[in-house]
N, C-alpha and C positions, 0 to 999 in steps of 0.2 A: 155193510160197506158199499159206498157208491162208486161204481167203476165206469160210469157212462162216458166221462171225459178223459179217461186214461188212454194213451196211445200205445198200442202193442209194439213192442220193440222188434226190430229186425236183427238185432245182435243176439241171435239165438242159434242153437244147434240141437236138432232133435235126433238123439241116438236111441230112442225107445225102440225096442224090438230087435236091436242088434245083439248078437252073441259075442261075448268076449271072455276068453278063458285064461286071462292073465293070472299070475300067482300073487304073492303077497306084495307088500309095499316096498318100494325101492328106497335107497338112502336119501334121495332128494325129498322124500315125504317129511323130513324133519323140518318143522316150522321154526324159522328164526335161526337156523344153523349159521347163517351169515350175518345175523344182526342182533337177535334177541338173546343169544347166548344160551338157549335152552337146548338140551341134548335129546330129550325123548318126547317132546310135545309135538305130535303129528298134526299136520294140516287137517287130516281127516277126522281128528278127534277134537277140533277146535270148538265146535258148537255144542255138542251134547256130551262131552266128558267121557267118551268111550275109552276104556282102558287101553293104552297104546300097546301093551304087551300082547293083547288079543289080536290086534291088527298086525303086528310084526310077525306073528306066527303064520301068517298067510291064511288062505281060505280056499275051499274047493271051488272049482270052476262053476260059474253061475249057470242057472237054467235060463232058457229064453222064453219070454212071454210071447206065445204065438197068438197074435190077433191080426186078422185080416180086415182091412177097411178101417172104419172109425173105431177108436179105442175108448174104454171107459174112463180114461183119465184125460181125454182131450180137453174137457172144460178146465181142468186144473192146469194144463199146459197153457191154454190161452189166458187164464188168470195170471199165471206167472209172467207171461209176456207183457201184460199190462202193468204189473208192478215194476218190472225191469224198465219198461218205457218211462214210467213216472219217475223212477230213480235217475234216469238219464236227464230228464227234463228238470229235475230239482238240482242235481249236483253240478251240471254243466255251468249254470250261471253263478252258483255259489263258489266254485273253484276259480272261475274267471275273475271274480271280485278279489280273490287272493293272489291273482297273477299266476295261477297254476293252470297248465293246459289239461283239459279233461279228455281222456280217452275212455270209451265205454268198456265195461266188462262184457264178456260173452256168457249168456246163460245156456247151460247144457243140461238137458233132461236125458236120463238114461235109465236102464233097467239093470239092477243087481250089481254090475261092475263095468268099469270103462277105463281106458287108458287116459292119463292126464299128464300134464307137464311136471307133476310132482310124484309120479308113480301110478300104481293101479288104484283107482277110486272104487270104493265099495259102499253099497247102500247101507250096510250095517253101521256105518259111521255117521249117518245123517247128512244134512247139507254141509257143504264145505267150499271154501274158496282156495284156489291154487294161485299164489302170486307169480309163479314161473310162467304161466300161460294166461293169467288174468281171466280165468273162467270161474264161474259159479256153478257147481255141480249139484244136482238134486235128482234123486229117484222120487218121482211124484207119489209113490206109495207112502212116503213119509207123512204126507198130510193126514192120512188116516191114523197113523201112529200118534201124531200130534194131538188129535182129538181124543182118541181112545186111551192111549197110555198116559199122555201128559195132561189130559183134562183141559185142553185149550182148543175148543172147537171154534169155528167161525173164520170168515175170510181175513179179518184184520190180524188174527193170530198168525195165519199163514203169511200174510204180508210182512209182519214183523220178522219172521224167520228169514225171508228173502232180503229184507232191508238190512238186517244184521250182517249178512254175508256181503251185501254191497258196501256196507261200512268198512269191511276189510279191504275192499278194492280201493276205497277212498284213502284209507291208511297207506296202501301200497303206493298210490299216486303221490301222496304227501311225504313219503319216506318214513312214516311212523314205524313201519315194521323193521326199520334199521336202527331204531333208537336203542341205546344201551343204558345201563345204569339201573340201580335198584337191585334188590335181592333176586336170585334165581330160584329160591325156594321160599316156602312160607305162604301165608294167606294173601300177601300183597306182592307176589312175584311178578316178573315182567309179563308173563302170559296173561295174568289176571288184568293188569293194566290195559293190555291190548284188547282183550275181550270186552271189558267194560266200556272202553272207548267206542267199540263197534256197536254196543248197545245204545250208547248215547247218540251216535250217528244215525241209528235207526229211528230214534226219537226226532232228530233234526229232519230227516226225510219226512216223517209223518206230519210234522208241523207245516212244512212248506208244501207238501202234497195237498194237505187240507186247505191251505191258503189259496193255492192255485186251482185245485180241482174239486174242492168241497167233498172229500172222500168219506169223512167221518160221520157215522150215524150212532144213535143211542146204543150203548153197550160195546162199541168197538174197542175203545181204549181198555175197558176191563178185560176183554179177550186177550189183548196184547200183554197186559200185566200178568195175566194167568200164565201165558206162555213163557214170559221172562222169569217168573217165579218158579215155574215147574222145572226149569233146566239149570237152576242154581246148583253149585257143587254140593252144598250141604244137603239139599233135597235129594239129589241123585244118589249121593253116598248113603244117606239114611235108607233110601229105598232099596239100593242094591246090596249093601253090606250090613245095614243095621246100626251103623255108627258113623261119626263124622271125623275126618282127619284134615283139619285146616291146612297143614303143611303141604298137602298134596293137591290143593286147589289149583285149577287151571283157568277157570272162568269167573270165579267170584261167587259169593253166596246169593241166595235168592233175593234177599233184601237189597244187596248191592246192585244186582242186575236190574231190578225194578227201579231203584233210585236213579241210576244213570240213564235209563231209558226215559224216565220222566223228566230228568234234567234237560235232555235234548228236546223233548216234546214241549216244554214250557214256553220257550220263545224262539226256538230254532237257531240258536247261536252255536256255531262250531267251536268258538272259543270256550264255551261252557263245558266242552268235552275233553279237556286236557287232563286225562287221568294220570299222566306221567308226572305232572307237577303238583297234583292235588295233595294237600297235607294228609288227607285221609280218604279212604275209598268208601 
């Protein structure tokens, strides 16, 4: 992935190294409680399908990573700043064309756990977006997990993860998180529509970032497709419990996640990402 022309964002907050001993997730961690009509889908489980019951049971206070001076994840932090900066540069004109005022999200890097506008954020949930404070939260140790556990190494796979979360921010600005309608259960429930649209928006970002900054190199797209496929509900359920329960999907199948990311990547049209009106996912 070529990063030379990407501008590091200043809309960042570095909480790495801070100690936070908060308890479990508060009630405001429920995603869509005021709009999507979902009762138990947590913001912290939006990206990687973490079992919400595990999160609601709370967790022990985190340890603190004691590192003086430069940290081993400083390069990852600077990488994330550049991806966030490119998202700002891509989405600001796209929303302006639609008559929507763009306000940037804040990228927050942290270790283990951190307070958020949605309750206590925990790294066990993976990257997540909190609509209450418009922050994207990420424990940078997740990048190693993305490579080792999910089999999606490479910078563009990491960029896809951040772009997906920024897609949630765009949904928040557009009011998509307040949309009702459709089933609340089943393989095509409202949460799945929301997550697949964020995947599509990640593809839209990739298309325009490449047009503006020539970021893509050989193999990059394959890395993002592996990342999208590895976090499909069917793949994660098969890995974790040995069988698939479509009625419990929150993000969509691996094939769906890949399909909607590619749809956004094909020509960068936001209108192609209307999962809520699509006859099929």
